Each structure stands twice: as structure tokens, then as C-alpha cells.
Z-matrix of the N, CA and C atoms (Angstrom, degrees):
N
C 1 1.444
C 2 1.534 1 110.45
N 3 1.331 2 117.42 1 -38.81
C 4 1.466 3 120.11 2 179.69
C 5 1.531 4 111.05 3 -62.05
N 6 1.341 5 116.31 4 -42.18
C 7 1.466 6 119.97 5 179.79
C 8 1.523 7 110.50 6 -64.35
N 9 1.330 8 116.02 7 -44.01
C 10 1.464 9 120.48 8 -179.59
C 11 1.522 10 110.96 9 -61.06
N 12 1.328 11 117.03 10 -47.68
C 13 1.462 12 120.85 11 179.82
C 14 1.528 13 111.50 12 -63.58
N 15 1.324 14 116.60 13 -37.12
C 16 1.461 15 119.81 14 178.53
C 17 1.532 16 110.50 15 -64.32
N 18 1.327 17 117.11 16 -41.40
C 19 1.465 18 120.79 17 178.50
C 20 1.525 19 110.10 18 -63.58
N 21 1.323 20 116.64 19 -50.38
C 22 1.465 21 120.70 20 -177.99
C 23 1.520 22 111.49 21 -62.51
N 24 1.331 23 116.92 22 -54.19
C 25 1.460 24 120.47 23 -177.01
C 26 1.529 25 111.85 24 -62.99
N 27 1.322 26 116.45 25 -45.52
C 28 1.464 27 120.04 26 -179.94
C 29 1.517 28 112.01 27 -63.84
N 30 1.330 29 117.05 28 -41.87
C 31 1.469 30 121.33 29 -179.81
C 32 1.527 31 111.10 30 -63.27
N 33 1.340 32 116.37 31 -44.95
C 34 1.465 33 119.63 32 179.70
C 35 1.524 34 111.27 33 -62.80
N 36 1.317 35 116.13 34 -44.85
C 37 1.469 36 119.17 35 179.82
C 38 1.526 37 111.06 36 -63.49
N 39 1.335 38 116.91 37 -43.24
C 40 1.457 39 120.90 38 -179.82
C 41 1.523 40 110.83 39 -63.70
N 42 1.325 41 117.87 40 -48.88
C 43 1.463 42 121.40 41 179.86
C 44 1.528 43 111.19 42 -60.38
N 45 1.322 44 116.51 43 -43.33
C 46 1.467 45 120.41 44 -179.58
C 47 1.519 46 110.96 45 -63.81
N 48 1.323 47 116.97 46 -44.97
C 49 1.471 48 120.29 47 179.83
C 50 1.529 49 110.76 48 -63.24
N 51 1.336 50 116.81 49 -45.16
C 52 1.462 51 120.01 50 179.53
C 53 1.526 52 111.28 51 -63.30
N 54 1.330 53 116.86 52 -41.51
C 55 1.462 54 121.20 53 179.15
C 56 1.528 55 110.86 54 -64.77
N 57 1.314 56 116.50 55 -46.26
C 58 1.469 57 120.49 56 -179.94
C 59 1.526 58 111.31 57 -59.04
N 60 1.324 59 116.86 58 -46.37
C 61 1.466 60 119.67 59 -178.27
C 62 1.519 61 112.14 60 -68.38
N 63 1.333 62 116.29 61 -41.27
C 64 1.458 63 119.89 62 179.42
C 65 1.528 64 110.92 63 -62.33
N 66 1.333 65 116.60 64 -43.96
C 67 1.473 66 120.78 65 178.15
C 68 1.529 67 111.01 66 -62.20
N 69 1.323 68 116.66 67 -43.99
C 70 1.468 69 120.38 68 -177.75
C 71 1.532 70 111.24 69 -65.10
N 72 1.319 71 116.78 70 -38.73
C 73 1.463 72 120.47 71 -175.41
C 74 1.525 73 113.78 72 -84.81
N 75 1.353 74 117.12 73 -30.56
C 76 1.466 75 118.97 74 -170.62
C 77 1.525 76 114.78 75 -130.08
N 78 1.325 77 117.73 76 -15.07
C 79 1.457 78 120.31 77 -174.08
C 80 1.519 79 113.27 78 82.83
N 81 1.328 80 117.45 79 -3.49
C 82 1.470 81 121.82 80 178.40
C 83 1.525 82 109.60 81 -92.05
N 84 1.318 83 116.28 82 141.02
C 85 1.466 84 119.96 83 170.43
C 86 1.525 85 108.12 84 -84.51
N 87 1.319 86 116.01 85 167.45
C 88 1.464 87 120.24 86 177.02
C 89 1.534 88 109.77 87 -63.00
N 90 1.332 89 117.56 88 -33.59
C 91 1.464 90 120.79 89 176.70
C 92 1.524 91 111.27 90 -67.50
N 93 1.348 92 116.99 91 -43.01
C 94 1.469 93 120.36 92 174.10
C 95 1.522 94 109.66 93 -54.82
N 96 1.314 95 115.30 94 -48.65
C 97 1.463 96 121.48 95 -175.76
C 98 1.531 97 110.79 96 -59.41
N 99 1.328 98 116.84 97 -45.36
C 100 1.464 99 119.58 98 -177.84
C 101 1.523 100 112.08 99 -67.55
N 102 1.323 101 117.57 100 -37.55
C 103 1.468 102 119.58 101 174.94
C 104 1.520 103 109.75 102 -62.25
N 105 1.320 104 117.23 103 -45.42
C 106 1.464 105 121.19 104 179.51
C 107 1.526 106 111.52 105 -60.91
N 108 1.329 107 117.35 106 -41.55
C 109 1.469 108 120.50 107 178.64
C 110 1.523 109 110.65 108 -61.93
N 111 1.337 110 116.89 109 -48.95
C 112 1.466 111 119.71 110 -179.80
C 113 1.525 112 111.34 111 -57.95
N 114 1.318 113 116.61 112 -45.58
C 115 1.465 114 119.61 113 -179.84
C 116 1.525 115 111.97 114 -66.75
N 117 1.322 116 117.59 115 -36.44
C 118 1.469 117 120.22 116 -179.28
C 119 1.525 118 111.60 117 -66.47
N 120 1.325 119 116.95 118 -26.60
C 121 1.465 120 121.41 119 -179.01
C 122 1.526 121 112.82 120 -91.03
N 123 1.317 122 117.46 121 -10.10
C 124 1.469 123 122.30 122 -175.70
C 125 1.525 124 111.27 123 -84.29
N 126 1.330 125 116.28 124 150.80
C 127 1.467 126 119.08 125 174.65
C 128 1.527 127 110.54 126 -57.12
N 129 1.320 128 115.90 127 133.50
C 130 1.458 129 123.11 128 -179.38
C 131 1.526 130 113.02 129 58.05
N 132 1.348 131 116.48 130 18.42
C 133 1.475 132 123.21 131 177.69
C 134 1.528 133 112.08 132 56.21
N 135 1.347 134 116.40 133 40.03
C 136 1.460 135 120.64 134 -178.99
C 137 1.514 136 110.16 135 -143.22
N 138 1.339 137 115.36 136 144.45
C 139 1.465 138 122.08 137 176.52
C 140 1.520 139 109.09 138 -143.79
N 141 1.317 140 114.79 139 150.03
C 142 1.469 141 119.79 140 172.93
C 143 1.528 142 108.65 141 -63.55
N 144 1.297 143 115.01 142 145.12
C 145 1.463 144 120.24 143 -179.61
C 146 1.532 145 110.82 144 -58.36
N 147 1.323 146 117.26 145 -41.06
C 148 1.460 147 120.65 146 179.99
C 149 1.517 148 112.80 147 -62.68
N 150 1.316 149 117.12 148 -36.03
C 151 1.469 150 121.50 149 177.81
C 152 1.534 151 110.56 150 -66.00
N 153 1.311 152 116.26 151 -43.15
C 154 1.465 153 119.83 152 178.26
C 155 1.524 154 109.75 153 -63.05
N 156 1.325 155 116.71 154 -47.17
C 157 1.465 156 120.58 155 -179.75
C 158 1.518 157 110.86 156 -58.17
N 159 1.312 158 116.77 157 -42.95
C 160 1.463 159 120.80 158 -179.91
C 161 1.525 160 111.72 159 -64.40
N 162 1.305 161 116.89 160 -44.37
C 163 1.455 162 120.35 161 -176.77
C 164 1.523 163 112.74 162 -70.92
N 165 1.336 164 117.05 163 -31.23
C 166 1.466 165 120.33 164 179.08
C 167 1.525 166 112.68 165 -93.67
N 168 1.321 167 116.03 166 -2.49
C 169 1.467 168 122.73 167 -177.07
C 170 1.529 169 109.80 168 57.22
N 171 1.315 170 115.43 169 48.21
C 172 1.460 171 124.14 170 176.22
C 173 1.520 172 108.10 171 -105.94
N 174 1.309 173 117.08 172 146.45
C 175 1.469 174 120.20 173 169.85
C 176 1.530 175 107.04 174 -69.89
N 177 1.334 176 117.36 175 156.90
C 178 1.472 177 118.58 176 177.36
C 179 1.525 178 112.66 177 -56.15
N 180 1.337 179 117.38 178 -39.33
C 181 1.471 180 118.83 179 -178.95
C 182 1.528 181 111.27 180 -69.27
N 183 1.318 182 117.18 181 -37.33
C 184 1.468 183 119.10 182 178.14
C 185 1.523 184 110.27 183 -64.56
N 186 1.339 185 116.98 184 -42.21
C 187 1.461 186 119.11 185 179.40
C 188 1.529 187 110.63 186 -66.03
N 189 1.318 188 117.91 187 -40.49
C 190 1.463 189 121.06 188 178.38
C 191 1.528 190 109.87 189 -58.07
N 192 1.323 191 116.86 190 -46.00
C 193 1.459 192 121.46 191 177.59
C 194 1.530 193 110.73 192 -61.34
N 195 1.336 194 116.65 193 -46.07
C 196 1.465 195 122.20 194 -178.80
C 197 1.528 196 110.70 195 -59.73
N 198 1.318 197 116.35 196 -50.44
C 199 1.464 198 120.65 197 -177.38
C 200 1.530 199 110.58 198 -67.27
N 201 1.324 200 118.27 199 -37.76
C 202 1.469 201 120.46 200 177.65
C 203 1.529 202 110.75 201 -60.41
N 204 1.323 203 116.69 202 -42.85
C 205 1.463 204 120.29 203 178.40
C 206 1.525 205 111.20 204 -64.79
N 207 1.313 206 116.78 205 -39.46
C 208 1.465 207 120.80 206 178.97
C 209 1.527 208 111.02 207 -70.52
N 210 1.316 209 116.04 208 -33.91
C 211 1.465 210 121.23 209 178.66
C 212 1.536 211 110.25 210 -64.88
N 213 1.315 212 117.42 211 -40.45
C 214 1.471 213 121.45 212 178.28
C 215 1.521 214 111.59 213 -60.94
N 216 1.326 215 116.10 214 -29.51
C 217 1.465 216 120.66 215 -179.45
C 218 1.526 217 112.32 216 -91.78
N 219 1.340 218 116.86 217 1.42
C 220 1.462 219 120.91 218 176.32
C 221 1.517 220 114.98 219 80.37
N 222 1.333 221 117.79 220 12.93
C 223 1.463 222 121.03 221 -177.51
C 224 1.533 223 112.14 222 -81.39
N 225 1.318 224 115.97 223 -33.06
C 226 1.467 225 122.30 224 179.92
C 227 1.528 226 108.19 225 -140.28
N 228 1.317 227 115.31 226 168.00
C 229 1.461 228 120.34 227 169.16
C 230 1.526 229 107.21 228 -138.73
N 231 1.307 230 115.39 229 153.35
C 232 1.469 231 120.41 230 176.88
C 233 1.519 232 109.01 231 -101.84
N 234 1.330 233 113.83 232 140.67
C 235 1.461 234 120.25 233 178.13
C 236 1.522 235 108.74 234 -140.02
N 237 1.323 236 116.97 235 153.11
C 238 1.465 237 118.82 236 173.44
C 239 1.532 238 109.65 237 -64.05
N 240 1.314 239 116.13 238 147.69
C 241 1.471 240 120.09 239 176.10
C 242 1.527 241 108.42 240 -66.84
N 243 1.320 242 117.97 241 133.12
C 244 1.460 243 119.53 242 -178.88
C 245 1.540 244 112.82 243 -64.79
N 246 1.327 245 117.07 244 -31.15
C 247 1.462 246 120.06 245 -176.99
C 248 1.530 247 113.28 246 -98.14
N 249 1.324 248 117.86 247 -6.35
C 250 1.460 249 122.04 248 -179.75
C 251 1.520 250 107.70 249 -151.98
N 252 1.316 251 117.15 250 95.33
C 253 1.465 252 121.31 251 -173.94
C 254 1.526 253 113.42 252 -63.33
N 255 1.340 254 118.11 253 -14.54
C 256 1.464 255 120.00 254 178.68
C 257 1.520 256 111.30 255 -76.88
N 258 1.313 257 116.91 256 -27.55
C 259 1.458 258 121.17 257 -178.54
C 260 1.517 259 111.25 258 -92.51
N 261 1.322 260 115.19 259 168.84
C 262 1.462 261 118.91 260 175.91
C 263 1.521 262 109.53 261 -134.37
N 264 1.307 263 113.42 262 157.90
C 265 1.464 264 121.45 263 179.85
C 266 1.523 265 109.10 264 -121.35
N 267 1.308 266 114.85 265 151.60
C 268 1.457 267 121.28 266 168.37
C 269 1.523 268 106.25 267 -98.30
N 270 1.309 269 115.65 268 136.49
C 271 1.459 270 122.05 269 -177.75
C 272 1.525 271 108.10 270 -123.55
N 273 1.320 272 116.22 271 129.45
C 274 1.462 273 121.54 272 178.34
C 275 1.521 274 109.82 273 -74.03
N 276 1.322 275 116.39 274 126.65
C 277 1.466 276 120.95 275 177.24
C 278 1.528 277 109.45 276 -85.21
N 279 1.322 278 115.39 277 167.86
C 280 1.463 279 119.60 278 175.02
C 281 1.526 280 110.64 279 -61.19
N 282 1.338 281 116.71 280 -38.53
C 283 1.468 282 119.97 281 177.43
C 284 1.526 283 110.94 282 -64.27
N 285 1.335 284 116.74 283 -38.39
C 286 1.461 285 120.70 284 177.43
C 287 1.516 286 111.56 285 -64.36
N 288 1.328 287 116.52 286 -41.43
C 289 1.464 288 120.16 287 178.31
C 290 1.526 289 110.37 288 -65.41
N 291 1.315 290 117.30 289 -40.01
C 292 1.472 291 120.88 290 176.79
C 293 1.526 292 110.93 291 -62.30
N 294 1.341 293 116.31 292 -43.15
C 295 1.475 294 120.64 293 179.15
C 296 1.523 295 110.35 294 -61.88
N 297 1.332 296 116.89 295 -41.89
C 298 1.465 297 120.81 296 178.13
C 299 1.518 298 110.81 297 -62.97
N 300 1.297 299 116.77 298 -46.45
C 301 1.474 300 120.44 299 -179.98
C 302 1.527 301 111.60 300 -61.03
N 303 1.325 302 116.73 301 -39.62
C 304 1.465 303 120.21 302 179.88
C 305 1.520 304 111.71 303 -69.51
N 306 1.326 305 117.15 304 -30.64
C 307 1.458 306 121.34 305 -177.29
C 308 1.527 307 113.44 306 -86.54
N 309 1.311 308 117.39 307 -25.25
C 310 1.463 309 121.78 308 -168.54
C 311 1.527 310 113.95 309 -58.24
N 312 1.297 311 118.44 310 -49.79
C 313 1.458 312 120.27 311 -175.54
C 314 1.527 313 111.65 312 -62.08
N 315 1.315 314 117.05 313 -46.75
C 316 1.465 315 119.93 314 179.29
C 317 1.519 316 111.95 315 -63.37
N 318 1.336 317 116.61 316 -41.02
C 319 1.463 318 119.88 317 179.76
C 320 1.535 319 110.58 318 -65.82
N 321 1.312 320 116.80 319 -46.00
C 322 1.468 321 119.53 320 179.91
C 323 1.525 322 111.51 321 -64.76
N 324 1.314 323 116.82 322 -34.44
C 325 1.464 324 120.37 323 175.69
C 326 1.526 325 110.36 324 -63.57
N 327 1.330 326 116.89 325 -41.87
C 328 1.472 327 120.68 326 178.08
C 329 1.532 328 111.24 327 -65.59
N 330 1.316 329 117.65 328 -41.00
C 331 1.472 330 121.00 329 177.14
C 332 1.524 331 109.90 330 -59.59
N 333 1.313 332 116.17 331 -44.64
C 334 1.472 333 119.31 332 177.91
C 335 1.532 334 110.28 333 -62.29
N 336 1.327 335 116.68 334 -46.86
C 337 1.465 336 121.39 335 -175.99
C 338 1.527 337 111.71 336 -61.85
N 339 1.329 338 117.27 337 -43.33
C 340 1.466 339 120.29 338 -173.51
C 341 1.516 340 114.71 339 -92.68
N 342 1.337 341 117.87 340 -12.84
C 343 1.465 342 118.72 341 -178.87
C 344 1.521 343 112.52 342 -135.20
N 345 1.293 344 116.86 343 -65.01
C 346 1.467 345 121.58 344 -168.16
C 347 1.523 346 112.95 345 -60.75
N 348 1.322 347 117.24 346 -43.46
C 349 1.468 348 119.67 347 -177.00
C 350 1.522 349 113.30 348 -66.19
N 351 1.327 350 117.90 349 -19.23
C 352 1.461 351 121.30 350 179.07
C 353 1.527 352 113.17 351 -88.57
N 354 1.323 353 117.61 352 -3.46
C 355 1.467 354 121.41 353 -177.37
C 356 1.516 355 111.14 354 -105.58
N 357 1.324 356 115.60 355 141.16
C 358 1.457 357 117.98 356 169.92
C 359 1.530 358 107.93 357 -88.67
N 360 1.312 359 117.08 358 176.15
C 361 1.473 360 121.36 359 -174.91
C 362 1.531 361 112.07 360 -60.55
N 363 1.319 362 117.29 361 -41.17
C 364 1.470 363 120.44 362 -179.73
C 365 1.529 364 110.94 363 -65.10
N 366 1.329 365 117.30 364 -41.17
C 367 1.463 366 120.27 365 179.02
C 368 1.528 367 111.23 366 -65.75
N 369 1.319 368 115.90 367 -39.30
C 370 1.463 369 120.27 368 177.51
C 371 1.520 370 110.51 369 -61.35
N 372 1.323 371 116.76 370 -44.10
C 373 1.467 372 120.88 371 179.38
C 374 1.524 373 111.47 372 -64.23
N 375 1.327 374 117.75 373 -40.85
C 376 1.469 375 120.82 374 179.43
C 377 1.535 376 110.10 375 -65.17
N 378 1.320 377 117.81 376 -48.27
C 379 1.467 378 120.27 377 179.05
C 380 1.528 379 111.18 378 -58.97
N 381 1.309 380 116.45 379 -44.00
C 382 1.462 381 120.42 380 179.69
C 383 1.518 382 110.53 381 -61.59
N 384 1.301 383 117.12 382 -46.64
C 385 1.468 384 121.88 383 -178.92
C 386 1.531 385 111.31 384 -64.24
N 387 1.309 386 117.34 385 -47.16
C 388 1.463 387 121.35 386 -177.47
C 389 1.531 388 111.02 387 -64.26
N 390 1.322 389 117.24 388 -49.57
C 391 1.461 390 119.19 389 -175.01
C 392 1.522 391 112.78 390 -76.35
N 393 1.317 392 118.92 391 -27.23
C 394 1.463 393 120.61 392 173.16
C 395 1.518 394 110.00 393 -66.14
N 396 1.309 395 117.05 394 -44.72
C 397 1.469 396 121.48 395 178.54
C 398 1.523 397 110.69 396 -65.35
N 399 1.311 398 117.35 397 -43.77
C 400 1.464 399 121.81 398 179.60
C 401 1.530 400 110.82 399 -61.63
N 402 1.308 401 116.59 400 -46.64
C 403 1.463 402 121.15 401 -179.51
C 404 1.528 403 111.04 402 -61.35
N 405 1.317 404 117.08 403 -44.08
C 406 1.471 405 120.20 404 179.32
C 407 1.519 406 111.03 405 -62.03
N 408 1.308 407 117.27 406 -43.24
C 409 1.465 408 120.93 407 -179.54
C 410 1.518 409 111.01 408 -66.70
N 411 1.308 410 117.88 409 -43.08
C 412 1.458 411 120.85 410 -178.82
C 413 1.525 412 112.09 411 -68.20
N 414 1.312 413 117.24 412 -35.03
C 415 1.476 414 119.87 413 177.71
C 416 1.516 415 111.94 414 -66.36
N 417 1.324 416 117.08 415 -35.84
C 418 1.463 417 119.21 416 -177.36
C 419 1.528 418 112.33 417 -80.72
N 420 1.321 419 117.50 418 -18.82
C 421 1.470 420 119.78 419 -178.96
C 422 1.524 421 112.20 420 -99.63
N 423 1.316 422 117.54 421 2.57
C 424 1.471 423 120.90 422 -176.65
C 425 1.503 424 111.06 423 -79.59
């Protein structure tokens, strides 16, 4: 129970702190940032909405709301899928890529400050191993 509570409480505090700082410095939420990262790493800077929702563990309606808000700010645009007109894709705009680039250094610095710098090499390896295994198992059972 102590381990479980430590994971939950620590994760919430870390996510909240990172989100608060990112919003204050850049106007981006942590959710905005993660959508931008996924799109920046995707071929042609585009992904199907369902793929983004799956990777971020968002419901389809939550992702639709998220992308609509980002679209209003010019960070992304939605387009029909070229190979399946029933589906849609989110596409990273040049403004979205610029926003990501401007936010990245400050966000990564905060991640280091609040998490990475407090871990030794063995702890980093354990966290990586545990959460990689957990994520793989949870994705296959969803």
C-alpha cells in the first residue's frame, strides 16, 4: 500500500507541477505538449486521432476537445485521412512546431529538476524497466 500511494501521490504532484510551470512559461498545457510531441515525431507530422487517443490514454471525446482547442490556437489542424475518408488526422502546423520548440528546453529542464536529478543510475533503470513493462501490459489488455 505504501508503494502504491507513493506512486499515485508522487505522480499527481509531479504532473501538476510540470503542467503549472509549462502553462506559466509557454501557455501550453502538459496535454498540449504531449500532443505536439507525438505529432512532431510522426511521419509528415500527422497521426490519426484514434492513434493519438490510444497513446495518450484519452477518450475519443477528450481528444476531440483537446485538438479542437489546439486548432483554435493554430497549433494543429484536422484533416480527413487520405486513405480512409471516415477517419480524421491531426496535423502539426508550423506554429505548433515552433511552440513545441520554444517550450521543450524549459519543460525538459523542469523534468530534470523535479525527477531525473534526484535519481541515481540504478533507480533510473528500475523506473524505466518497471514502467515500460507496465505500459506494455496495460496497452495489450485495454
